[in-house]
Chimera marker file (.cmm) of the C-alpha trace (Angstrom):
<marker_set name="trace">
<marker id="1" x="164.433" y="75.484" z="89.442" r="1" g="1" b="0" radius="0.5"/>
<marker id="2" x="163.591" y="73.336" z="86.490" r="1" g="1" b="0" radius="0.5"/>
<marker id="3" x="165.985" y="69.712" z="85.810" r="1" g="1" b="0" radius="0.5"/>
<marker id="4" x="166.621" y="71.547" z="82.313" r="1" g="1" b="0" radius="0.5"/>
<marker id="5" x="168.152" y="74.361" z="84.413" r="1" g="1" b="0" radius="0.5"/>
<marker id="6" x="170.150" y="72.328" z="86.443" r="1" g="1" b="0" radius="0.5"/>
<marker id="7" x="170.992" y="69.826" z="83.241" r="1" g="1" b="0" radius="0.5"/>
<marker id="8" x="172.709" y="73.071" z="81.762" r="1" g="1" b="0" radius="0.5"/>
<marker id="9" x="174.257" y="74.349" z="84.753" r="1" g="1" b="0" radius="0.5"/>
<marker id="10" x="175.680" y="70.871" z="84.912" r="1" g="1" b="0" radius="0.5"/>
<marker id="11" x="177.078" y="70.817" z="81.579" r="1" g="1" b="0" radius="0.5"/>
<marker id="12" x="178.873" y="74.691" z="82.102" r="1" g="1" b="0" radius="0.5"/>
<marker id="13" x="180.769" y="73.874" z="85.321" r="1" g="1" b="0" radius="0.5"/>
<marker id="14" x="181.789" y="69.699" z="84.114" r="1" g="1" b="0" radius="0.5"/>
<marker id="15" x="184.140" y="71.794" z="81.238" r="1" g="1" b="0" radius="0.5"/>
<marker id="16" x="185.485" y="73.675" z="84.348" r="1" g="1" b="0" radius="0.5"/>
<marker id="17" x="188.448" y="72.915" z="85.771" r="1" g="1" b="0" radius="0.5"/>
<marker id="18" x="187.746" y="75.056" z="89.242" r="1" g="1" b="0" radius="0.5"/>
<marker id="19" x="184.126" y="75.735" z="91.034" r="1" g="1" b="0" radius="0.5"/>
<marker id="20" x="184.161" y="78.228" z="93.178" r="1" g="1" b="0" radius="0.5"/>
<marker id="21" x="181.268" y="77.700" z="95.770" r="1" g="1" b="0" radius="0.5"/>
<marker id="22" x="181.272" y="80.141" z="98.411" r="1" g="1" b="0" radius="0.5"/>
<marker id="23" x="179.469" y="79.854" z="102.352" r="1" g="1" b="0" radius="0.5"/>
<marker id="24" x="179.285" y="83.069" z="103.589" r="1" g="1" b="0" radius="0.5"/>
<marker id="25" x="178.330" y="83.214" z="106.919" r="1" g="1" b="0" radius="0.5"/>
<marker id="26" x="175.704" y="86.178" z="108.410" r="1" g="1" b="0" radius="0.5"/>
<marker id="27" x="177.542" y="89.485" z="109.500" r="1" g="1" b="0" radius="0.5"/>
<marker id="28" x="178.420" y="89.470" z="113.286" r="1" g="1" b="0" radius="0.5"/>
<marker id="29" x="179.429" y="93.430" z="112.424" r="1" g="1" b="0" radius="0.5"/>
<marker id="30" x="176.192" y="95.829" z="112.635" r="1" g="1" b="0" radius="0.5"/>
<marker id="31" x="177.574" y="97.939" z="110.335" r="1" g="1" b="0" radius="0.5"/>
<marker id="32" x="177.853" y="95.557" z="107.184" r="1" g="1" b="0" radius="0.5"/>
<marker id="33" x="175.195" y="93.983" z="105.361" r="1" g="1" b="0" radius="0.5"/>
<marker id="34" x="175.455" y="90.981" z="103.225" r="1" g="1" b="0" radius="0.5"/>
<marker id="35" x="173.505" y="90.723" z="100.544" r="1" g="1" b="0" radius="0.5"/>
<marker id="36" x="173.601" y="86.923" z="98.819" r="1" g="1" b="0" radius="0.5"/>
<marker id="37" x="171.216" y="85.869" z="95.431" r="1" g="1" b="0" radius="0.5"/>
<marker id="38" x="172.971" y="82.690" z="93.326" r="1" g="1" b="0" radius="0.5"/>
<marker id="39" x="176.512" y="83.650" z="92.208" r="1" g="1" b="0" radius="0.5"/>
<marker id="40" x="176.647" y="86.576" z="94.301" r="1" g="1" b="0" radius="0.5"/>
<marker id="41" x="177.902" y="87.608" z="97.451" r="1" g="1" b="0" radius="0.5"/>
<marker id="42" x="177.645" y="91.847" z="98.091" r="1" g="1" b="0" radius="0.5"/>
<marker id="43" x="178.894" y="93.441" z="100.865" r="1" g="1" b="0" radius="0.5"/>
<marker id="44" x="178.290" y="96.735" z="101.860" r="1" g="1" b="0" radius="0.5"/>
<marker id="45" x="180.913" y="98.436" z="104.165" r="1" g="1" b="0" radius="0.5"/>
<marker id="46" x="179.447" y="100.449" z="107.257" r="1" g="1" b="0" radius="0.5"/>
<marker id="47" x="179.088" y="104.146" z="107.131" r="1" g="1" b="0" radius="0.5"/>
<marker id="48" x="182.079" y="106.179" z="104.463" r="1" g="1" b="0" radius="0.5"/>
<marker id="49" x="183.744" y="102.369" z="103.971" r="1" g="1" b="0" radius="0.5"/>
<marker id="50" x="184.066" y="100.480" z="100.593" r="1" g="1" b="0" radius="0.5"/>
<marker id="51" x="181.338" y="97.700" z="100.078" r="1" g="1" b="0" radius="0.5"/>
<marker id="52" x="182.629" y="94.291" z="98.177" r="1" g="1" b="0" radius="0.5"/>
<marker id="53" x="181.274" y="92.027" z="95.457" r="1" g="1" b="0" radius="0.5"/>
<marker id="54" x="182.786" y="88.946" z="94.955" r="1" g="1" b="0" radius="0.5"/>
<marker id="55" x="181.644" y="86.506" z="92.307" r="1" g="1" b="0" radius="0.5"/>
<marker id="56" x="181.470" y="82.491" z="92.391" r="1" g="1" b="0" radius="0.5"/>
<marker id="57" x="179.587" y="79.233" z="90.853" r="1" g="1" b="0" radius="0.5"/>
<marker id="58" x="176.935" y="79.327" z="93.768" r="1" g="1" b="0" radius="0.5"/>
<marker id="59" x="176.856" y="81.485" z="96.150" r="1" g="1" b="0" radius="0.5"/>
<marker id="60" x="174.729" y="80.226" z="99.802" r="1" g="1" b="0" radius="0.5"/>
<marker id="61" x="173.945" y="82.609" z="102.448" r="1" g="1" b="0" radius="0.5"/>
<marker id="62" x="174.849" y="81.335" z="106.452" r="1" g="1" b="0" radius="0.5"/>
<marker id="63" x="171.515" y="80.412" z="106.549" r="1" g="1" b="0" radius="0.5"/>
<marker id="64" x="171.890" y="77.570" z="104.043" r="1" g="1" b="0" radius="0.5"/>
<marker id="65" x="171.464" y="74.048" z="105.726" r="1" g="1" b="0" radius="0.5"/>
<marker id="66" x="174.614" y="71.730" z="105.226" r="1" g="1" b="0" radius="0.5"/>
<marker id="67" x="172.111" y="69.402" z="103.774" r="1" g="1" b="0" radius="0.5"/>
<marker id="68" x="171.766" y="71.969" z="100.687" r="1" g="1" b="0" radius="0.5"/>
<marker id="69" x="175.379" y="73.070" z="100.408" r="1" g="1" b="0" radius="0.5"/>
<marker id="70" x="176.121" y="69.205" z="100.605" r="1" g="1" b="0" radius="0.5"/>
<marker id="71" x="173.262" y="67.752" z="98.008" r="1" g="1" b="0" radius="0.5"/>
<marker id="72" x="175.019" y="70.817" z="95.543" r="1" g="1" b="0" radius="0.5"/>
<marker id="73" x="178.812" y="69.780" z="95.521" r="1" g="1" b="0" radius="0.5"/>
<marker id="74" x="177.644" y="66.008" z="95.836" r="1" g="1" b="0" radius="0.5"/>
<marker id="75" x="175.606" y="66.244" z="92.265" r="1" g="1" b="0" radius="0.5"/>
<marker id="76" x="178.484" y="68.222" z="91.342" r="1" g="1" b="0" radius="0.5"/>
<marker id="77" x="181.388" y="66.690" z="92.242" r="1" g="1" b="0" radius="0.5"/>
<marker id="78" x="181.012" y="62.876" z="93.160" r="1" g="1" b="0" radius="0.5"/>
<marker id="79" x="179.966" y="62.172" z="89.388" r="1" g="1" b="0" radius="0.5"/>
<marker id="80" x="183.508" y="63.142" z="88.773" r="1" g="1" b="0" radius="0.5"/>
<marker id="81" x="185.521" y="61.346" z="91.618" r="1" g="1" b="0" radius="0.5"/>
<marker id="82" x="183.601" y="57.394" z="90.992" r="1" g="1" b="0" radius="0.5"/>
<marker id="83" x="184.619" y="58.195" z="87.368" r="1" g="1" b="0" radius="0.5"/>
<marker id="84" x="188.382" y="57.937" z="88.812" r="1" g="1" b="0" radius="0.5"/>
<marker id="85" x="189.327" y="61.540" z="88.692" r="1" g="1" b="0" radius="0.5"/>
<marker id="86" x="191.219" y="63.521" z="90.867" r="1" g="1" b="0" radius="0.5"/>
<marker id="87" x="189.204" y="66.326" z="93.235" r="1" g="1" b="0" radius="0.5"/>
<marker id="88" x="190.254" y="68.287" z="96.371" r="1" g="1" b="0" radius="0.5"/>
<marker id="89" x="187.614" y="70.089" z="98.352" r="1" g="1" b="0" radius="0.5"/>
<marker id="90" x="189.755" y="73.014" z="99.932" r="1" g="1" b="0" radius="0.5"/>
<marker id="91" x="187.772" y="75.369" z="102.089" r="1" g="1" b="0" radius="0.5"/>
<marker id="92" x="190.132" y="78.938" z="102.692" r="1" g="1" b="0" radius="0.5"/>
<marker id="93" x="189.338" y="82.010" z="104.666" r="1" g="1" b="0" radius="0.5"/>
<marker id="94" x="190.413" y="83.740" z="107.362" r="1" g="1" b="0" radius="0.5"/>
<marker id="95" x="190.157" y="82.852" z="111.056" r="1" g="1" b="0" radius="0.5"/>
<marker id="96" x="186.771" y="82.289" z="112.430" r="1" g="1" b="0" radius="0.5"/>
<marker id="97" x="185.099" y="83.032" z="109.250" r="1" g="1" b="0" radius="0.5"/>
<marker id="98" x="182.915" y="79.289" z="108.840" r="1" g="1" b="0" radius="0.5"/>
<marker id="99" x="185.316" y="76.992" z="107.615" r="1" g="1" b="0" radius="0.5"/>
<marker id="100" x="184.874" y="74.521" z="109.690" r="1" g="1" b="0" radius="0.5"/>
<marker id="101" x="181.653" y="75.433" z="109.846" r="1" g="1" b="0" radius="0.5"/>
<marker id="102" x="180.734" y="74.611" z="106.525" r="1" g="1" b="0" radius="0.5"/>
<marker id="103" x="182.904" y="71.191" z="106.158" r="1" g="1" b="0" radius="0.5"/>
<link id1="1" id2="2" r="1" g="1" b="0" radius="0.2"/>
<link id1="2" id2="3" r="1" g="1" b="0" radius="0.2"/>
<link id1="3" id2="4" r="1" g="1" b="0" radius="0.2"/>
<link id1="4" id2="5" r="1" g="1" b="0" radius="0.2"/>
<link id1="5" id2="6" r="1" g="1" b="0" radius="0.2"/>
<link id1="6" id2="7" r="1" g="1" b="0" radius="0.2"/>
<link id1="7" id2="8" r="1" g="1" b="0" radius="0.2"/>
<link id1="8" id2="9" r="1" g="1" b="0" radius="0.2"/>
<link id1="9" id2="10" r="1" g="1" b="0" radius="0.2"/>
<link id1="10" id2="11" r="1" g="1" b="0" radius="0.2"/>
<link id1="11" id2="12" r="1" g="1" b="0" radius="0.2"/>
<link id1="12" id2="13" r="1" g="1" b="0" radius="0.2"/>
<link id1="13" id2="14" r="1" g="1" b="0" radius="0.2"/>
<link id1="14" id2="15" r="1" g="1" b="0" radius="0.2"/>
<link id1="15" id2="16" r="1" g="1" b="0" radius="0.2"/>
<link id1="16" id2="17" r="1" g="1" b="0" radius="0.2"/>
<link id1="17" id2="18" r="1" g="1" b="0" radius="0.2"/>
<link id1="18" id2="19" r="1" g="1" b="0" radius="0.2"/>
<link id1="19" id2="20" r="1" g="1" b="0" radius="0.2"/>
<link id1="20" id2="21" r="1" g="1" b="0" radius="0.2"/>
<link id1="21" id2="22" r="1" g="1" b="0" radius="0.2"/>
<link id1="22" id2="23" r="1" g="1" b="0" radius="0.2"/>
<link id1="23" id2="24" r="1" g="1" b="0" radius="0.2"/>
<link id1="24" id2="25" r="1" g="1" b="0" radius="0.2"/>
<link id1="25" id2="26" r="1" g="1" b="0" radius="0.2"/>
<link id1="26" id2="27" r="1" g="1" b="0" radius="0.2"/>
<link id1="27" id2="28" r="1" g="1" b="0" radius="0.2"/>
<link id1="28" id2="29" r="1" g="1" b="0" radius="0.2"/>
<link id1="29" id2="30" r="1" g="1" b="0" radius="0.2"/>
<link id1="30" id2="31" r="1" g="1" b="0" radius="0.2"/>
<link id1="31" id2="32" r="1" g="1" b="0" radius="0.2"/>
<link id1="32" id2="33" r="1" g="1" b="0" radius="0.2"/>
<link id1="33" id2="34" r="1" g="1" b="0" radius="0.2"/>
<link id1="34" id2="35" r="1" g="1" b="0" radius="0.2"/>
<link id1="35" id2="36" r="1" g="1" b="0" radius="0.2"/>
<link id1="36" id2="37" r="1" g="1" b="0" radius="0.2"/>
<link id1="37" id2="38" r="1" g="1" b="0" radius="0.2"/>
<link id1="38" id2="39" r="1" g="1" b="0" radius="0.2"/>
<link id1="39" id2="40" r="1" g="1" b="0" radius="0.2"/>
<link id1="40" id2="41" r="1" g="1" b="0" radius="0.2"/>
<link id1="41" id2="42" r="1" g="1" b="0" radius="0.2"/>
<link id1="42" id2="43" r="1" g="1" b="0" radius="0.2"/>
<link id1="43" id2="44" r="1" g="1" b="0" radius="0.2"/>
<link id1="44" id2="45" r="1" g="1" b="0" radius="0.2"/>
<link id1="45" id2="46" r="1" g="1" b="0" radius="0.2"/>
<link id1="46" id2="47" r="1" g="1" b="0" radius="0.2"/>
<link id1="47" id2="48" r="1" g="1" b="0" radius="0.2"/>
<link id1="48" id2="49" r="1" g="1" b="0" radius="0.2"/>
<link id1="49" id2="50" r="1" g="1" b="0" radius="0.2"/>
<link id1="50" id2="51" r="1" g="1" b="0" radius="0.2"/>
<link id1="51" id2="52" r="1" g="1" b="0" radius="0.2"/>
<link id1="52" id2="53" r="1" g="1" b="0" radius="0.2"/>
<link id1="53" id2="54" r="1" g="1" b="0" radius="0.2"/>
<link id1="54" id2="55" r="1" g="1" b="0" radius="0.2"/>
<link id1="55" id2="56" r="1" g="1" b="0" radius="0.2"/>
<link id1="56" id2="57" r="1" g="1" b="0" radius="0.2"/>
<link id1="57" id2="58" r="1" g="1" b="0" radius="0.2"/>
<link id1="58" id2="59" r="1" g="1" b="0" radius="0.2"/>
<link id1="59" id2="60" r="1" g="1" b="0" radius="0.2"/>
<link id1="60" id2="61" r="1" g="1" b="0" radius="0.2"/>
<link id1="61" id2="62" r="1" g="1" b="0" radius="0.2"/>
<link id1="62" id2="63" r="1" g="1" b="0" radius="0.2"/>
<link id1="63" id2="64" r="1" g="1" b="0" radius="0.2"/>
<link id1="64" id2="65" r="1" g="1" b="0" radius="0.2"/>
<link id1="65" id2="66" r="1" g="1" b="0" radius="0.2"/>
<link id1="66" id2="67" r="1" g="1" b="0" radius="0.2"/>
<link id1="67" id2="68" r="1" g="1" b="0" radius="0.2"/>
<link id1="68" id2="69" r="1" g="1" b="0" radius="0.2"/>
<link id1="69" id2="70" r="1" g="1" b="0" radius="0.2"/>
<link id1="70" id2="71" r="1" g="1" b="0" radius="0.2"/>
<link id1="71" id2="72" r="1" g="1" b="0" radius="0.2"/>
<link id1="72" id2="73" r="1" g="1" b="0" radius="0.2"/>
<link id1="73" id2="74" r="1" g="1" b="0" radius="0.2"/>
<link id1="74" id2="75" r="1" g="1" b="0" radius="0.2"/>
<link id1="75" id2="76" r="1" g="1" b="0" radius="0.2"/>
<link id1="76" id2="77" r="1" g="1" b="0" radius="0.2"/>
<link id1="77" id2="78" r="1" g="1" b="0" radius="0.2"/>
<link id1="78" id2="79" r="1" g="1" b="0" radius="0.2"/>
<link id1="79" id2="80" r="1" g="1" b="0" radius="0.2"/>
<link id1="80" id2="81" r="1" g="1" b="0" radius="0.2"/>
<link id1="81" id2="82" r="1" g="1" b="0" radius="0.2"/>
<link id1="82" id2="83" r="1" g="1" b="0" radius="0.2"/>
<link id1="83" id2="84" r="1" g="1" b="0" radius="0.2"/>
<link id1="84" id2="85" r="1" g="1" b="0" radius="0.2"/>
<link id1="85" id2="86" r="1" g="1" b="0" radius="0.2"/>
<link id1="86" id2="87" r="1" g="1" b="0" radius="0.2"/>
<link id1="87" id2="88" r="1" g="1" b="0" radius="0.2"/>
<link id1="88" id2="89" r="1" g="1" b="0" radius="0.2"/>
<link id1="89" id2="90" r="1" g="1" b="0" radius="0.2"/>
<link id1="90" id2="91" r="1" g="1" b="0" radius="0.2"/>
<link id1="91" id2="92" r="1" g="1" b="0" radius="0.2"/>
<link id1="92" id2="93" r="1" g="1" b="0" radius="0.2"/>
<link id1="93" id2="94" r="1" g="1" b="0" radius="0.2"/>
<link id1="94" id2="95" r="1" g="1" b="0" radius="0.2"/>
<link id1="95" id2="96" r="1" g="1" b="0" radius="0.2"/>
<link id1="96" id2="97" r="1" g="1" b="0" radius="0.2"/>
<link id1="97" id2="98" r="1" g="1" b="0" radius="0.2"/>
<link id1="98" id2="99" r="1" g="1" b="0" radius="0.2"/>
<link id1="99" id2="100" r="1" g="1" b="0" radius="0.2"/>
<link id1="100" id2="101" r="1" g="1" b="0" radius="0.2"/>
<link id1="101" id2="102" r="1" g="1" b="0" radius="0.2"/>
<link id1="102" id2="103" r="1" g="1" b="0" radius="0.2"/>
</marker_set>
């Protein structure tokens, strides 16, 4: 990714009050299929079940390293904290969904 892309994304995110960053664990259900790109998570349902698509400011797959996720968040959140702004990192999800794995 170019420096210009990173700069433009940083400016876009700076104007937001809430950023949503998703880190999805790999599907454990053999019938589901997880597809992740830059800001979209799609879960295809098994058989006749309906799939779902979710959008976020950034989406990471289950194989993303801690360093990748933390680097992305650090670049965007820490400057605000160092400027005296209040920040909050929140992990949300059902039991066993990977909150501790991500934090």
